VOMARKE-144457 format. One record per residue: residue in three letters; x negated, z, y of N, C-alpha, C in turn. Coordinates in steps of 0.05 Angstrom, whole numbers, padded with zeros to 5 digits, always signed. Layout:
ALAXZYXZYXZY;...
This chain:
MET-00042-00255-00185-00036-00230-00183-00024-00228-00148;THR-00003-00216-00140+00006-00214-00117-00008-00197-00105;LEU-00010-00194-00075-00020-00171-00057-00006-00146-00066;GLY+00022-00146-00068+00033-00123-00074+00023-00109-00104;GLN+00022-00124-00121+00010-00119-00146-00019-00104-00146;LYS-00040-00120-00124-00062-00116-00122-00063-00083-00110;ILE-00045-00082-00088-00045-00050-00073-00042-00032-00087;LYS-00023-00034-00109-00007-00014-00127-00033-00010-00148;ASP-00047-00033-00164-00062-00023-00176-00091-00013-00164;LEU-00099-00018-00143-00126-00004-00130-00114+00023-00124;ARG-00087+00029-00116-00078+00058-00110-00084+00076-00132;THR-00071+00060-00153-00071+00077-00184-00095+00085-00195;GLN-00116+00063-00191-00140+00064-00198-00156+00088-00186;ARG-00150+00090-00160-00158+00115-00147-00140+00145-00152;GLY-00126+00138-00168-00111+00167-00174-00090+00175-00148;MET-00082+00157-00130-00067+00164-00108-00038+00160-00114;THR-00021+00176-00106+00005+00168-00101+00007+00156-00077;GLN+00037+00149-00074+00046+00134-00054+00039+00147-00027;GLU+00047+00175-00032+00047+00192-00009+00023+00198+00001;GLN+00004+00200-00014-00023+00202-00005-00035+00177+00010;LEU-00022+00153+00000-00039+00127+00013-00019+00128+00040;THR+00004+00135+00047+00019+00136+00067-00002+00153+00089;ASP-00008+00178+00079-00024+00195+00096-00048+00182+00108;ALA-00061+00162+00085-00088+00156+00097-00083+00133+00113;ILE-00059+00116+00113-00062+00094+00132-00037+00092+00149;TYR-00024+00116+00152-00003+00120+00178+00020+00102+00169;VAL+00027+00099+00153+00058+00081+00147+00075+00102+00136;THR+00101+00094+00126+00119+00107+00111+00117+00103+00083;ARG+00123+00123+00065+00128+00116+00036+00142+00086+00031;ALA+00165+00089+00050+00184+00062+00044+00170+00035+00049;ALA+00152+00039+00061+00132+00008+00071+00116+00004+00049;ILE+00100+00027+00034+00085+00023+00016+00100+00010-00009;SER+00126+00025-00010+00141+00009-00035+00155-00019-00030;LYS+00161-00020-00011+00162-00048-00002+00143-00069-00007;TRP+00116-00059+00005+00098-00079-00004+00089-00082-00036;GLU+00090-00061-00050+00084-00060-00079+00099-00078-00096;THR+00128-00074-00080+00152-00093-00095+00156-00118-00087;GLY+00130-00131-00064+00138-00156-00059+00161-00158-00034;LYS+00175-00139-00031+00197-00141-00004+00188-00140+00023;GLY+00158-00137+00022+00151-00134+00053+00120-00140+00052;TYR+00103-00145+00071+00071-00145+00077+00069-00126+00094;PRO+00043-00117+00094+00030-00100+00112+00021-00119+00138;GLY+00021-00104+00160+00013-00119+00188-00018-00115+00184;ILE-00030-00131+00206-00054-00135+00204-00073-00106+00206;ASP-00059-00086+00224-00071-00065+00224-00077-00044+00199;SER-00052-00052+00186-00052-00032+00158-00071-00049+00138;LEU-00073-00073+00141-00091-00085+00117-00122-00079+00127;LYS-00126-00074+00159-00154-00066+00156-00158-00033+00146;LEU-00136-00022+00152-00140+00008+00142-00147+00005+00110;LEU-00125-00009+00099-00131-00012+00068-00157-00023+00059;ALA-00166-00038+00075-00196-00048+00067-00220-00025+00064;
């Protein structure tokens, strides 16, 4: 399982939309989309907030 798949799985398990996650960790929806599709990776600050 990739990091992006893990982020998406955990987000959907919690019933969150990408928009709700963006509000929680202060990034754009495009960033979340890139992470979930493997086209980008979260920075250390975002990883801390995701944890």
